[in-house]
C-alpha positions in Angstrom: 11.8 20.4 11.0 12.8 17.7 13.4 11.3 18.5 16.8 13.5 15.9 18.6 16.7 17.6 17.3 15.4 21.0 18.1 14.3 20.3 21.6 17.5 18.3 22.3 19.4 21.5 21.5 17.1 23.5 23.8 17.7 21.1 26.6 21.5 21.4 26.1 21.2 25.3 26.1 19.2 25.0 29.3 21.9 22.8 30.9 24.5 25.4 30.0 22.5 28.0 31.7 22.8 26.0 34.9 26.5 26.5 34.9 27.1 22.8 35.9 30.7 21.7 36.8 31.9 18.2 36.7 33.5 16.5 39.7 36.7 15.8 37.7 36.9 19.3 36.2 36.4 17.8 32.7 34.0 19.3 30.1 30.4 18.2 30.5 29.7 15.2 28.2 26.3 15.7 26.7 26.6 12.8 24.2 24.2 10.6 25.9 21.5 13.2 26.5 18.5 12.4 24.4 15.0 13.7 23.8 12.5 11.0 22.9 8.8 10.3 22.7 7.6 9.1 26.1 6.6 5.4 26.2 3.1 6.5 27.4 1.7 9.5 25.4 -0.3 10.5 28.5 3.0 11.6 30.1 3.6 14.3 27.5 5.0 15.0 24.1 8.7 14.6 24.7 10.9 13.3 27.4 14.6 13.8 28.2 17.0 11.7 30.2 19.4 14.6 30.7 19.4 14.6 34.5 19.7 10.8 34.7 22.8 10.6 32.5 24.5 13.7 33.9 24.0 13.3 37.6 27.1 11.3 38.2 29.3 13.7 36.2 28.2 16.7 38.3 27.8 14.8 41.6 24.1 15.5 42.1 21.1 13.4 42.7 19.2 12.8 39.4 15.9 14.2 40.7 17.5 17.3 42.2 19.2 18.0 38.9 16.0 17.3 37.1 14.2 19.9 39.2 16.8 22.5 38.4 16.7 21.8 34.7 12.9 21.9 34.7 12.8 25.4 36.1 14.8 26.6 33.2 12.8 24.7 30.6 9.5 26.1 32.1 10.6 29.6 30.8 10.5 28.3 27.2 7.3 29.7 25.5 7.0 26.6 23.3 6.8 24.3 26.4 3.5 24.5 28.3 4.2 21.9 31.0 7.3 20.4 32.5 7.0 17.4 34.8 9.8 15.6 36.7 8.9 11.9 36.9 10.3 8.9 38.6 14.0 9.0 39.5 14.6 12.0 37.3 13.2 11.8 33.9 11.6 15.1 32.5 8.4 15.0 30.5 7.6 18.0 28.3 4.3 19.0 26.8 4.5 21.3 23.8 2.4 24.3 22.8 0.1 23.8 19.8 2.1 26.4 17.8 5.0 23.9 17.7 2.9 21.5 15.9 1.6 24.1 13.6 5.2 24.9 12.6 5.7 21.1 12.0 2.7 21.1 9.6 4.1 24.1 7.8 7.4 22.4 7.5 5.8 19.2 6.0 4.0 21.3 3.4 7.1 23.4 2.5 9.5 20.4 2.1 7.0 18.0 0.6 8.6 14.6 -0.2 11.9 15.9 1.4 10.3 16.2 4.8 12.1 13.5 6.8 15.1 13.4 4.6 18.3 13.5 6.8 21.9 14.3 6.6 22.7 11.8 9.3 24.7 9.6 6.9 26.8 12.5 5.9 27.7 10.8 2.6 29.1 7.8 4.3 29.8 5.1 1.6 27.7 2.1 2.4 27.5 -1.2 0.6 24.2 -3.2 1.0 24.5 -6.7 -0.4 21.3 -8.6 -0.5 19.5 -11.6 -2.2 22.7 -13.0 -3.7 21.0 -16.3 -4.5 22.8 -19.1 -6.2 22.2 -18.6 -10.0 20.9 -22.2 -10.4 17.2 -21.5 -10.8 14.4 -19.0 -10.4 14.1 -17.1 -7.2 11.8 -18.6 -4.6 9.7 -17.0 -1.9 12.6 -17.3 0.6 14.7 -15.1 -1.5 11.8 -12.6 -1.7 12.1 -11.5 1.9 15.8 -10.8 1.7 15.3 -8.9 -1.6 12.6 -6.6 -0.1 14.4 -6.1 3.2 17.7 -5.3 1.5 16.1 -3.0 -1.0 14.0 -1.1 1.5 17.0 -0.8 3.8 19.0 0.7 0.9 16.2 3.2 0.3 16.0 4.2 4.0 19.8 4.7 4.2 19.8 6.8 1.1 17.0 8.9 2.5 19.1 9.4 5.7 22.0 10.8 3.7 24.2 7.7 3.1 25.9 7.1 -0.2 24.5 3.7 -0.9 25.5 1.0 -3.4 23.2 -1.9 -3.9 25.1 -5.1 -4.6 24.3 -8.7 -5.6 27.1 -11.3 -5.2 26.8 -13.9 -7.9 27.9 -17.3 -6.6 29.1 -18.4 -10.0 32.0 -20.6 -8.8 32.0 -23.9 -7.1 30.4 -27.3 -7.3 26.8 -26.0 -7.6 27.7 -24.4 -10.9 29.1 -27.7 -12.2 25.9 -29.3 -11.1 23.9 -26.7 -13.0 26.0 -27.2 -16.1 25.4 -31.0 -16.0 21.6 -30.4 -15.5 21.5 -28.1 -18.5 23.5 -30.5 -20.7 20.8 -33.1 -19.9 18.2 -30.6 -21.1 20.3 -29.9 -24.2 20.2 -33.6 -25.1 16.5 -33.5 -24.5 16.2 -30.5 -26.9 18.0 -32.6 -29.5 15.2 -35.2 -29.2 16.8 -37.7 -26.8 14.5 -39.3 -24.2 16.4 -38.4 -21.0 14.0 -40.3 -18.7 13.8 -39.2 -15.1 16.3 -36.5 -13.9 19.0 -38.3 -11.9 19.3 -37.5 -8.2 21.7 -34.7 -7.5 20.8 -32.7 -10.6 18.4 -29.7 -10.8 15.1 -31.2 -12.0 13.1 -28.0 -12.7 11.6 -27.4 -16.2 13.0 -23.8 -16.1 16.2 -25.3 -17.5 14.5 -26.5 -20.7 14.9 -23.1 -22.5 18.6 -23.1 -21.7 18.9 -26.6 -23.4 17.0 -25.2 -26.3 19.3 -22.2 -26.5 22.3 -24.5 -26.6 20.7 -26.4 -29.4 20.2 -23.3 -31.4 23.7 -22.1 -30.9 25.7 -25.3 -31.3 23.4 -27.9 -32.9 24.5 -31.3 -31.8 28.2 -30.4 -31.8 28.5 -30.5 -28.0 27.5 -34.2 -27.9 30.8 -35.1 -29.5 32.8 -33.4 -26.8 34.0 -34.7 -23.5 32.8 -32.9 -20.3 36.0 -30.9 -19.9 35.4 -29.4 -23.3 31.7 -28.6 -23.2 31.6 -27.7 -19.4 32.8 -24.0 -19.9 30.5 -23.5 -22.9 27.5 -24.7 -21.1 28.4 -22.9 -17.8 28.5 -19.5 -19.6 25.2 -19.9 -21.3 23.5 -21.3 -18.3 24.8 -18.5 -16.0 23.8 -15.8 -18.4 20.3 -17.1 -18.7 19.9 -17.8 -15.0 21.0 -14.2 -14.2 18.6 -12.8 -16.8 15.8 -14.7 -15.1 16.8 -13.6 -11.7 17.1 -9.9 -12.8 13.6 -10.2 -14.4 12.2 -11.8 -11.2 13.7 -9.0 -9.1 12.4 -6.3 -11.5 8.9 -7.7 -10.8 9.5 -6.6 -7.2 11.0 -3.4 -8.3 14.3 -4.5 -7.0 17.4 -3.2 -8.9 21.0 -3.5 -8.0 23.9 -1.2 -8.9 26.5 -3.8 -9.0 26.4 -7.6 -9.8 29.7 -8.9 -8.5 31.0 -12.3 -9.9 32.6 -14.7 -7.5 34.5 -16.1 -10.6 36.3 -12.8 -10.9 38.0 -13.4 -7.7 39.5 -16.7 -9.0 40.4 -15.3 -12.4 44.0 -14.6 -13.3 45.6 -13.6 -16.6 48.8 -15.5 -17.4 51.1 -15.5 -14.3 49.2 -12.6 -12.6 47.8 -13.4 -9.3 44.1 -13.6 -8.7 42.3 -11.5 -6.2 42.2 -14.4 -3.8 46.0 -14.8 -4.2 46.4 -11.1 -3.5 44.2 -11.4 -0.5 46.2 -14.3 0.9 49.5 -12.4 0.4 48.1 -9.4 2.2 47.2 -11.5 5.2 50.6 -13.3 5.1 52.5 -9.9 5.2 50.4 -8.9 8.2 50.9 -12.4 10.0 47.2 -13.1 9.9 47.5 -16.6 8.5 49.5 -19.7 9.6 49.8 -23.3 8.6 48.0 -25.6 11.1 45.0 -27.9 11.8 41.6 -27.4 13.2 39.5 -29.6 15.5 36.3 -30.9 13.9 33.3 -28.5 14.4 30.7 -29.5 17.0 27.6 -31.1 15.5 27.5 -32.0 11.9 30.9 -32.1 10.2 30.9 -30.1 6.8 32.0 -31.9 3.7 35.0 -29.7 3.1 36.4 -30.3 6.7 39.7 -32.2 6.8 42.1 -33.2 9.6 45.2 -32.1 7.7 47.4 -29.1 7.8 45.8 -26.1 6.0 46.4 -22.4 5.6 44.3 -20.8 8.3 43.1 -17.2 9.0 43.5 -16.0 12.6 39.8 -15.3 12.8 39.6 -16.0 16.5 41.9 -13.0 17.1 39.0 -10.8 15.8 36.1 -12.2 17.7 35.2 -15.3 15.7 34.7 -18.7 17.5 37.5 -20.4 15.7 40.2 -19.8 13.1 39.0 -20.4 9.4 40.7 -22.4 6.6 41.5 -20.4 3.5 43.5 -23.1 1.6 43.0 -26.8 1.9 45.9 -29.3 2.1 45.7 -30.0 -1.7 46.4 -26.3 -2.4 42.8 -25.4 -3.5 41.0 -22.5 -1.9 38.0 -22.9 0.4 34.7 -21.1 -0.1 35.6 -18.9 2.8 38.7 -17.7 0.9 36.5 -16.1 -1.7 34.4 -14.4 1.0 37.6 -12.8 2.4 38.8 -11.7 -1.0 35.4 -10.3 -1.8 35.5 -8.2 1.4 39.0 -6.9 0.6 37.6 -5.8 -2.8 34.8 -3.9 -1.0 37.4 -2.3 1.3 39.5 -1.3 -1.6 36.4 0.3 -3.2 36.3 2.6 -0.2 33.2 1.6 1.7 32.8 2.8 5.2 30.1 0.3 6.0 29.2 -3.0 4.5 25.8 -4.5 5.2 25.0 -8.2 4.5 21.4 -9.2 4.4 21.4 -13.0 4.6 19.0 -15.9 5.0 18.4 -17.6 8.3 20.4 -20.6 7.0 23.5 -18.4 7.2 23.1 -17.5 10.9 26.6 -18.7 11.7 28.2 -16.2 9.3 27.9 -13.0 11.4 31.0 -13.5 13.6 33.2 -14.6 10.8 32.2 -11.8 8.5 32.8 -9.3 11.2 36.2 -10.8 12.0 37.1 -10.5 8.3 36.0 -6.9 8.2 38.1 -6.1 11.4 41.2 -7.8 10.0 41.1 -6.6 6.5 40.1 -3.0 7.2 41.8 -2.5 10.5 38.5 -1.5 12.0 37.9 1.2 9.4 34.9 -0.5 7.7 32.0 -1.4 9.9 30.4 -4.8 9.1 26.7 -5.2 9.8 24.9 -8.5 9.3 21.1 -8.8 9.2 19.2 -12.1 8.9 15.8 -12.8 7.3 13.9 -15.6 8.9 11.8 -18.1 6.9 8.5 -17.3 5.3 5.7 -19.7 5.6 3.0 -19.6 2.9 -0.6 -20.1 3.5 -3.8 -19.8 1.4 -6.9 -19.2 3.4 -5.1 -20.5 6.5 -3.9 -23.8 4.8 -0.1 -24.2 4.3 1.3 -24.0 0.8 4.1 -26.6 0.4 7.4 -25.8 -1.3 10.5 -27.7 -2.1 13.3 -26.0 -4.0 15.3 -29.2 -4.7 12.3 -31.1 -6.2 11.6 -28.5 -8.8 8.1 -28.2 -7.3 8.4 -24.9 -5.4 6.7 -21.5 -5.1 8.7 -18.9 -7.0 9.0 -15.2 -6.4 7.3 -14.8 -9.7 4.3 -17.0 -8.6 3.8 -14.9 -5.5 4.0 -11.5 -7.2 1.7 -12.6 -10.1 -0.9 -13.9 -7.7 -1.2 -11.0 -5.2 0.8 -8.1 -6.8 4.0 -6.3 -5.9 2.7 -4.0 -3.2 1.2 -6.6 -0.9 4.4 -8.7 -1.2 6.7 -5.8 -0.4 4.7 -4.3 2.4 4.0 -7.7 4.2 7.6 -8.8 3.9 8.5 -5.6 5.9 5.5 -5.8 8.3 7.5 -7.8 10.8 11.0 -7.6 12.1 13.3 -9.5 9.6 14.8 -11.9 12.1 11.3 -13.2 13.1 9.4 -15.9 11.1 6.7 -14.5 8.8 3.4 -16.1 7.8 2.2 -14.9 4.4 -1.4 -15.7 3.5 -2.2 -15.2 -0.2 -5.9 -14.6 0.7 -5.5 -12.2 3.6 -3.0 -9.9 1.9 -5.5 -9.1 -0.9 -8.4 -8.4 1.4 -9.8 -4.9 1.3 -10.2 -4.5 5.0 -8.6 -2.8 8.0 -7.2 -6.2 8.9 -4.9 -6.1 5.8 -2.0 -3.6 6.7 -1.1 -2.8 3.2 -4.7 -2.0 2.2 -5.1 0.0 5.3 -2.1 2.2 4.7 -2.7 2.6 0.9 -6.4 3.4 1.6 -5.2 6.2 4.0 -3.3 7.8 1.2 -6.3 7.4 -1.1 -8.6 8.8 1.5 -6.5 11.9 1.7 -6.8 12.5 -2.0 -10.5 11.7 -1.9 -11.0 14.5 0.7 -9.0 17.0 -1.4 -11.1 16.1 -4.5 -14.3 16.4 -2.5 -13.3 19.8 -1.2 -12.6 21.0 -4.8 -16.0 19.9 -5.8 -17.9 21.4 -2.8 -15.8 24.6 -2.7 -14.7 25.3 -6.3 -13.6 28.8 -5.4 -11.4 27.7 -2.6 -7.8 27.6 -3.9 -5.9 24.6 -2.5 -2.7 24.7 -4.4 0.6 24.1 -2.4 1.1 27.9 -1.9 -2.5 28.3 -0.5 -2.2 25.3 1.8 1.1 26.5 3.1 -0.3 29.9 3.8 -3.4 28.5 5.7 -4.0 29.7 9.3 -2.7 26.6 11.2 -3.7 28.2 14.6 -7.3 27.1 14.1 -6.2 23.4 14.4 -6.7 22.8 18.1 -8.8 19.6 18.3 -6.9 16.8 20.1 -7.3 14.5 17.0 -5.8 17.1 14.7 -2.9 17.7 17.0 -2.4 14.0 17.4 -2.1 13.6 13.6 0.4 16.4 13.4 2.3 14.9 16.4 2.5 11.6 14.3 3.9 13.6 11.4 6.5 15.2 13.6 7.9 11.7 14.4 8.6 11.0 10.7 12.2 12.5 10.5 13.2 10.7 13.7 11.7 7.4 12.4 13.7 7.6 9.2 16.9 8.1 11.2 16.1 5.4 13.7 15.3 2.8 10.9 18.7 3.8 9.2 20.6 3.7 12.4 19.3 0.3 13.5 19.1 -1.1 9.9 15.4 -2.0 10.5 13.2 -1.0 7.7 10.2 -2.6 9.3 10.0 0.4 11.6 8.8 2.4 8.5 6.0 -0.1 7.9 4.9 0.0 11.5 5.0 3.8 11.6 2.9 4.2 8.4 0.3 1.8 9.8 0.2 3.9 13.0 -0.2 7.2 11.0 -2.9 5.7 8.8 -4.7 4.4 11.9 -4.8 8.0 13.4 -6.1 9.4 10.1 -8.9 6.9 9.8 -9.7 7.3 13.5 -10.0 11.1 13.1 -12.0 10.7 10.0 -14.4 8.3 11.8 -14.8 10.9 14.6 -16.0 13.3 12.0 -18.8 11.0 11.1 -20.1 11.3 14.6 -19.2 14.9 15.2 -19.8 17.1 12.0 -17.8 20.0 13.5 -14.7 17.8 13.2 -15.0 17.0 9.4 -12.2 18.1 7.1 -14.6 20.0 5.0 -16.8 22.8 6.5 -18.5 24.8 3.7 -19.4 27.5 6.2 -15.8 28.1 7.4 -13.2 28.2 4.6 -10.5 29.3 7.0 -10.8 26.1 9.1 -11.4 24.0 6.0 -8.2 25.2 4.3 -6.2 24.5 7.5 -7.6 21.0 7.7 -6.9 20.4 4.0 -3.4 21.4 4.7 -3.3 18.7 7.4 -4.8 16.2 5.0 -2.3 17.1 2.3 0.6 16.8 4.8 -0.6 13.3 5.9 -0.7 12.2 2.3 2.8 13.5 1.7 4.3 11.5 4.6 2.4 8.4 3.7 3.6 8.6 0.1 7.2 9.2 1.2 7.2 6.3 3.6 5.5 3.9 1.0 8.2 5.0 -1.5 10.9 3.9 0.9 9.2 0.6 1.2 8.9 0.4 -2.6 5.1 0.3 -2.4 2.8 2.5 -4.6 0.7 5.3 -3.0 -2.5 5.2 -5.0 -4.7 8.3 -5.1 -7.8 6.3 -5.6 -8.9 2.8 -4.6 -12.0 1.0 -5.7 
């Protein structure tokens, strides 16, 4: 049961009863009519903007139209109060029976309460992490991994057909650098004193096992080859082992992708057959979306691959980008951007209606160019969404933890998960909007206190199960299986704290849809903290007022209804934590 959808329909039925006619004799457009929670809960349970958005269509003053609509809504038995506020907003207060039906719906649907058909099977590709396969994942990758994974979970829960994808940047100069770094470790494995790692190579000890693997497979045979001969051999082994390490790191976070897409596959061609990049370029030529020309140097720092010569350029500025983009250099080689365009074309050919890119803050300039590519390649048929994850600053007891990826002395994803556990990492990476910087304190995220959001929410779920266990011990004859809880007399739940809890539960279906629509999984974390706060607050009231306690051994009817409420809260907390990829423990010590 989604009370927002239900009462939105009731508002539209009420509008039809008014027999409104538009000034231009066109059908009334109700697409912008919404029913939301008021900003201030003191104003009511729901609010609608109907009069505000329709007044111009029907040639009436918003407040006059609101008064007419309010009169019709007052006849609804599920609405106890209708108030016209400000210039024409309408606030509604609902009868308790509405919330009793919500509670029954939560219990009947269980984990499926809040599941939506909003996505209608829309094919959606979420690409996230996509770190260069040159070393272990560091804490900066962690945030993108968690945000992308949670977003994919939310979209699937909202009815989208989701594919989770990782783009392997296994082509380009960084892979050559990786191979040369590994070859040095291979020589080391053969007993050679390699001394200090030269500048420009990857110095981390994580490459030593790769060198040892090459020794086991090839002995000292590679030392007799020139670079052109050993390079492809070393690349393949290094990439395989790096990706195995990355997959293992992601698994520690419970992040699993459906597709690992290789950039090298875009460049590959068999015999005289064109590569996927060649095919992309030909597609754009046929549609007159490329031309031969030069580009002015970019403002600020000039990139290494910029050249003041005629190149093959994509008409990106025709599709909203700041400038046209080079696809092929003057020497005939492709740019990095060419692979990006070919990659999007591959996604389009796979039939995705929506492609979402979760990128690090260092890619902040990519949004317009990716959207331009999407518009050009798909003709506007595929929506392109780009979300950025800002930097994570690490602290331990308030003191900064330094990291430096290039030096080889950096904090890895594995380090963080092993020290504090998967759940605190995932929850805290989502407990702030992704495009805002995040401070992560190793000490604070493991505190067992209300100041630690993940503990506070998980403890809420555990508290629910503690109440249910306590009830079974104190009232062993009281049946509290799902059927009995669903059949409880909900009408006895009339306390403001109880109704507030149910009202919070009623928001859950809309919260899932809002998080999916805005591509903001942090909304789920905020909601869960809010729900847990209401639970803990009501539980604390029971310490002061015994008549409000969940268990009343002298009134089994009331107890059963309150246990139904507790069970419903636990179901929604567990459902929300699952979307975040966080466990919902039934007991915490």
